[in-house]
Every structure is written in structure tokens, then in C-alpha cells.
C-alpha positions in Angstrom: 107.7 141.1 51.5 107.2 137.5 52.6 104.7 136.2 55.1 105.4 135.5 58.7 103.7 132.4 60.0 102.2 131.4 63.3 101.9 127.7 64.0 99.0 126.4 66.0 100.2 124.2 68.9 98.9 121.1 67.1 101.2 121.5 64.1 104.0 118.9 64.1 107.5 120.3 65.0 108.8 118.7 61.8 106.8 121.2 59.8 107.9 124.2 61.8 111.6 123.1 61.7 111.4 122.3 58.0 110.1 125.8 57.2 112.8 127.4 59.2 115.5 125.4 57.4 114.0 126.9 54.2 114.2 130.4 55.5 110.6 131.0 56.4 109.8 133.3 59.4 107.9 131.0 61.8 106.8 131.3 65.4 104.9 128.6 67.1 102.2 129.1 69.7 104.3 127.0 72.1 107.3 129.3 71.7 105.1 132.4 72.1 103.6 131.0 75.4 100.2 130.9 73.8 99.6 127.2 73.6 96.8 127.3 76.2 94.8 130.0 74.4 91.4 129.1 73.0 91.0 129.3 69.3 89.6 132.8 69.1 92.4 134.2 71.3 94.9 132.3 69.2 93.7 133.7 65.9 93.6 137.2 67.5 97.2 136.7 68.8 98.5 135.7 65.4 96.8 138.8 63.9 98.2 141.0 66.7 101.7 139.7 65.7 101.0 140.2 62.0 101.4 136.5 61.3 99.3 134.2 59.3 98.0 131.3 61.4 98.6 127.7 60.2 96.3 125.1 61.6 95.0 121.6 61.0 92.1 122.2 63.4 88.6 122.3 62.0 87.4 124.5 64.9 89.8 127.2 63.8 88.6 126.8 60.2 85.0 127.4 61.4 86.1 130.4 63.5 88.0 132.1 60.6 84.9 131.5 58.4 82.8 133.2 61.1 85.3 136.1 61.3 85.0 136.5 57.5 81.2 136.6 57.6 81.2 139.1 60.5 83.8 141.3 59.0 86.3 140.7 61.8 89.8 141.4 60.7 92.4 138.7 60.9 95.8 138.2 59.4 94.8 135.0 57.4 94.6 131.3 57.9 96.3 128.4 56.1 94.4 125.2 56.7 95.2 121.7 55.8 93.3 118.6 56.8 95.4 116.4 59.1 95.2 113.3 56.9 95.5 115.0 53.4 99.2 115.9 53.1 102.6 114.6 53.9 104.9 116.7 56.1 107.1 117.4 53.1 104.2 118.6 50.9 103.0 120.9 53.7 106.5 122.4 54.0 106.8 122.9 50.3 103.4 124.6 49.9 103.9 126.8 52.9 107.3 127.9 51.6 105.8 128.8 48.2 103.0 130.7 49.8 105.1 132.5 52.4 107.7 133.6 49.8 105.2 134.6 47.1 102.3 136.3 49.0 102.2 139.6 50.6 100.4 140.0 54.0 97.7 142.2 52.3 96.9 139.3 49.8 96.1 136.8 52.6 94.5 139.1 55.1 91.0 138.0 56.1 91.3 135.0 53.8 91.4 131.2 54.3 93.8 129.3 52.1 93.5 125.6 51.8 96.5 123.4 51.1 97.5 121.9 48.9 97.9 125.0 46.7 
């Protein structure tokens, strides 16, 4: 089973579109009508949908870390610093992760890209 991803509204459309071209199941917060949600509600929304959240937002990184410490369940978070990777590399790493990890393997975890 592959991962379904949920893209924070700050993620460039080129990444979302590139992943779709490669056959990855992606839904963006904008498409879901959730682009105005605060970070906690966004992480909970992704979890409710059974999707791993992808973000480049350090506030979401801190929130997911807090969820881990407090034992609050979430579907997982992929995080990449905004200035660390090219769009192509982000797409490649997400494709590998989405096609090789099961939802149980990423649940309640934070994965940093590059892999």
C-alpha cells in the first residue's frame, strides 16, 4: 500500500503536479478547502483523511514534535526546509517514500527530506 499525501498550502504547485504525474496520490489543502486552517487543524485534517502531511513550515514541524511528545496520534509529517532542495529532488524523494512506505510505518513520525 502506498502513502496518500496532503500538501500544506505553502507547497509549490509544481511539486504537487510533479507527484501526480508520477502516480502519487496527492491532495492539497487548497483543493480540500482547508487552506485557511491553522497548523494544528491542518495536521488533524490530514490525519482525519489518512494522509501524510508535507510541509516546509517550521511551525508545523514544531507542532508535530509536540504531538509526538504528548502522544497525540497523527498520520505523519514529511518536512523539508524551503531552501534545502530543488523541486525535482523533493518530487523524487516523495515519490520514493510514498511508494515504499506503508501508512503504519510513518504514523506519528516526522521524516526529513532529503531521504
